[in-house]
C-alpha positions in Angstrom: 222.0 35.8 120.9 219.7 33.3 119.3 220.2 32.6 115.6 216.6 33.5 114.7 216.8 36.9 116.4 220.1 37.5 114.6 218.5 36.5 111.3 215.2 38.4 111.9 216.5 41.7 113.5 220.2 42.4 113.3 221.0 41.4 109.7 218.1 43.4 108.1 219.0 46.4 110.4 222.6 46.3 109.2 221.6 45.9 105.5 219.2 48.8 105.9 221.8 51.1 107.5 224.4 50.2 104.8 221.8 50.9 102.1 221.0 54.3 103.7 224.7 55.1 104.0 225.5 54.2 100.3 222.5 56.2 99.1 223.5 59.2 101.2 227.1 59.2 100.1 226.1 58.9 96.4 223.6 61.8 96.7 226.2 64.0 98.5 228.7 63.3 95.7 226.1 64.0 93.0 225.1 67.3 94.6 228.7 68.3 95.0 229.4 67.5 91.4 226.4 69.5 90.2 227.5 72.6 92.3 231.0 72.4 90.9 229.7 71.8 87.3 227.7 75.0 87.2 230.9 77.0 88.0 232.9 75.0 85.6 230.4 75.7 82.8 230.6 79.4 83.6 234.4 79.4 83.5 234.8 77.3 80.3 232.2 79.2 78.4 233.6 82.5 79.4 230.2 83.7 80.7 231.7 84.5 84.1 232.9 87.8 82.6 229.4 89.0 81.8 227.2 87.2 84.4 225.8 89.3 87.3 228.2 89.5 90.2 225.7 87.9 92.7 225.3 84.9 90.4 229.1 84.4 90.3 229.2 84.8 94.1 226.4 82.3 94.5 228.0 79.7 92.2 231.4 80.1 93.9 229.8 79.7 97.4 228.0 76.6 96.3 231.0 75.1 94.4 233.4 75.6 97.3 230.7 75.1 100.0 231.5 78.4 101.6 229.0 80.6 103.5 231.0 83.8 103.6 230.9 87.2 102.1 232.9 87.3 98.9 234.1 90.2 96.8 232.9 89.7 93.1 235.9 91.7 91.9 238.3 89.3 93.6 236.4 86.3 92.1 236.6 87.8 88.6 240.3 88.5 89.1 240.9 84.9 90.3 239.0 83.5 87.4 241.0 85.7 85.0 244.1 83.5 85.7 243.0 81.2 82.9 244.8 77.8 83.4 245.3 78.6 87.1 241.8 79.9 87.7 240.6 77.2 90.2 244.0 77.3 92.0 243.8 81.1 92.3 240.2 80.7 93.5 241.1 78.2 96.2 244.1 80.4 97.3 241.8 83.5 97.4 239.2 81.7 99.5 241.8 80.4 101.9 243.6 83.7 102.3 240.9 86.3 101.7 241.6 88.0 105.1 245.3 88.6 104.0 244.8 89.9 100.5 243.0 92.7 98.7 242.5 93.9 95.1 244.9 96.5 93.8 243.4 99.9 92.8 243.7 99.0 89.1 242.0 95.6 89.8 244.7 93.7 88.0 246.4 91.8 90.9 246.1 90.8 94.5 248.0 92.7 97.2 248.9 92.4 100.8 246.5 93.8 103.4 249.0 96.5 104.4 249.3 100.2 103.9 252.4 101.6 102.2 254.5 99.1 100.3 251.7 96.8 99.2 253.4 95.2 96.2 255.5 92.9 98.3 254.6 89.4 99.5 254.5 88.3 103.1 258.0 86.8 102.5 259.2 84.7 105.5 256.5 86.1 107.9 254.6 82.8 107.8 257.7 81.0 109.1 258.2 83.7 111.8 254.6 83.5 112.9 254.7 79.7 113.2 258.0 79.9 115.2 256.6 82.5 117.6 253.4 80.5 117.9 255.5 77.4 118.8 257.6 79.2 121.3 254.6 80.7 123.1 252.8 77.4 123.0 255.9 75.7 124.6 256.1 78.4 127.3 252.4 78.1 128.1 252.6 74.3 128.2 255.6 74.5 130.6 253.6 76.9 132.7 250.6 74.5 132.6 252.7 71.5 133.8 254.4 73.6 136.5 251.1 75.0 137.8 249.4 71.6 137.6 252.2 70.1 139.7 251.8 72.9 142.3 248.1 72.1 142.4 247.0 75.6 141.2 243.5 75.5 139.9 244.2 78.1 137.1 246.5 75.7 135.3 243.7 74.9 132.9 243.8 78.5 131.7 247.4 78.1 130.6 246.5 74.9 128.7 243.5 76.5 126.9 245.6 79.6 126.1 248.4 77.5 124.7 246.0 75.6 122.4 244.2 78.7 121.3 247.4 80.6 120.6 248.8 77.7 118.6 245.7 77.4 116.5 245.6 81.1 115.8 249.3 81.2 114.9 248.8 78.2 112.6 245.8 79.9 110.9 247.7 83.1 110.4 250.8 81.3 109.1 248.7 79.2 106.7 246.8 82.3 105.4 250.0 84.3 104.8 251.6 81.3 103.0 248.6 80.8 100.8 248.6 84.6 100.1 252.2 84.3 99.0 251.2 81.5 96.5 248.5 83.8 95.2 251.0 86.7 94.8 253.2 84.4 92.6 250.5 84.3 89.9 251.1 87.1 87.4 248.3 89.3 86.1 247.0 88.1 82.8 246.9 84.4 83.8 250.6 83.5 83.7 252.2 81.8 86.7 255.3 83.5 88.2 
């Protein structure tokens, strides 16, 4: 490449792209800070207790960049943990399929009927181990079928990957729910 072409085309193009990237990353960080700041202001001022539930849901969605349905009662309960409010909020958002609010609204409970005051205990470990065993069995089946020239071998591979991802998601959700259960009602950690 000729030096004049390099100087006239490539260098300005690289400088322009770098400028766009730096401006974009600064704007994204600024917007993220503004979203989080609104929720922080609500929490530190104590207005989260009296603000309309939809405003609280909107601020949490924006602060955590989640586009999911949220229970305002669960958000208020998570924010009621004082010093652990944002940790409780993160745990709730990560494990919301595995927890529910107790009838009295004072604590999170398992998504189970009957003895709901217990944690998931060691179930996350068991789920991960079962997922690993099934993944290993399906991978062995895949390699065996692939060596035999069977065209359905790809099904075993896809099933192994999907089963392992699902088991990982369930184990992570249960483990996060266990951390949420360790927080005591009234804002004190257990």
